N, C-alpha and C positions, 0 to 999 in steps of 0.2 A: 333505431339502430338494432340490428339483430344480435342475438347472443353470440353467434359464431364470429360476427364482426368485432364484438367487444373482446372476445378471446384472442383473435388475431392481433388486435391493437395492443392488448396487454403483453403478448409475446414479443411484439416488435419493440416495445419500450424496454423489455427485459427487466421486469419488475424485480425478479430475484436478484439480479446483479445490483440493482439500485438499493434494495433493502440491505443487502450484504454490505455495501459501501457505507450506508448510513449507520448501521450497527457497528461496524469495525471502527469507523472514525470516532463515533461517540464513546465507545468503550475505551479506545486508545487515549482519547483526550481525558476522560474521567480518571483513568488509571494514573496518568502522569500527574494530574492535579492532586490526586489522593496522596501520592508520594512527595508532593511539594515542588514539583518541577515548575520553574518560572516560565518556561516557553514550551509547555506541553502541546501547544497547537501544532508543533512539528510532527508529533505522533499522529494527530488527526489528519494533517495534510498528507503525510506519507500513506496512511491507510486509504485515503481518497485516490491517491495516485496509483497505488499497486493493485487495488481491487479491480479485477477484470471479469468479463462474462464467462471465461473458461479458466479452470484451474491451471492449465499449462501456461497461459499468458500471465496469470497472477504470479506463478512461480518465477517466471522470467523477469517480470517487472520488479519482484521482490529482490531477486539476485542483483539486478542492475542497481537498484536503490541502495542496497547494503554496500556493495563494492564501490559505487560512486561516492557515497557519503564517507566511507572509510578513507578513500584516497583524498577527497577534497578536504576533510577535516584535518588530516595529517599535513597536507600541503598548506592549508590555511594557518595551522598552528606554527609550522616552520616559518612561513612568510611573515606573519604578524610578530612572531618572537624576534626575528632577525631585523626586519625593516619597518615594522609598524603597519599602519594602514595607508601608507603613501600609494597613490594611484599607479605610479610606475611599477612599484613592487607588486601590486595586485595584478596588473596587466601582464607582467612578465610571468608571475606564478600561474596565472590562468592559462596563458599560452603553453607553458611547459606541462601543465597538468593535462590539457587537451591533447597535446602531441603525444605524451606518454600513453594516454588511454587509446589513442588511435593506433599506436605501434603495437599495443597489447590486444588490439581488436575489441576494445571495450567502448565503442562509439557512444552508445546510449548512456552507459555508466559515466562516461566522460562529461556529458552535459550535466549530469547530477553531481559529479565531482565539482564542477564549476559553481554550481549553486551552493554547495557546502563551503567551498573555499571563499566565496563572496560573503556569505553570512559570517564566517569566522573572522575574516579580515576587515570587512567594511562596516559591520553593524557595531554601533557604540555599545561598549560593555563596561560593567563595573566590577566584574570578576576577572580572575586571571585568564589568559588566552587558552591555556591547556584546559581549563574548566569549560569554556565556551565550546571548544572543539569536542571534548568528550561528551558534554551534554547533548550536542547536536547528534552525535553518533548514537548515543543511548536512546534518545527520543525517537529518532528514525527507526532504530532497531525495534523499539516497542511497537511502533506503528506497523511495521512489517509483520512481526510475530502475531499481533492481534488480527491483522488483516488475513493472514494465513489460517489461523484458528477459526475465525468467523466464516471464512469461505468454505473450509472443510465441513464445519458444523452445518451451515445452511445447505450445502450440497447434499450431505448425508440425510438431513431431515426432509428435504424436498424429494429426494429419491425414495426414501422410506414412505412418504405420503403418496407418491405416485404409484409405488408398488402396492400399497394396501388398497388404493382406489381401483387399480386394475384387477386385483384379486376379487374385490367385491363385485366388480362388473362381470367378471367371468363366472362367479358363483351365482349371480342373480339372473343371468341370461337363461333362455329357454333350454339350452342343452346342459348348462352347468347348474341348474337349480337343484338345491339340496332339499330333501324332504319330499313329502307326498305332493303330487301334482294333481290338480283337479281337471 
């Protein structure tokens, strides 16, 4: 396999985005474990979901994840507080949450709200409902924040590296050679 082919294959895999996702999810998980979160995996899952190949799409995914989780955690808290984890209460709350998000033109956030609602209402818990809902929002927020910081950092470092490589190439070429030429 030629070097150019390897380079094109690496670009198509988007190694930078994959490394960013791995770093963000690992850091988010470790951070939540460090502070004693019982379900820190939600931070890691969130980082995996929101890290995209471009900053613009990462920001959009992050926004949708935060809004959806906030709506779903609140709806889940209200539902579980009032009616428990009864399937009819869950189904009604899910329908209302999805319709509300559609009306607000938050379709993607609506699906994510449904996930948060399901976790808060349906997952067996030993802690108060408000704690489950707030933990979910906090863990998701940590995942989003770490994903954004990691994406910005990796983008900055890879652009800096590309810039310095280009500068070296310019300075080492026949026209841009610095110093005495033989």
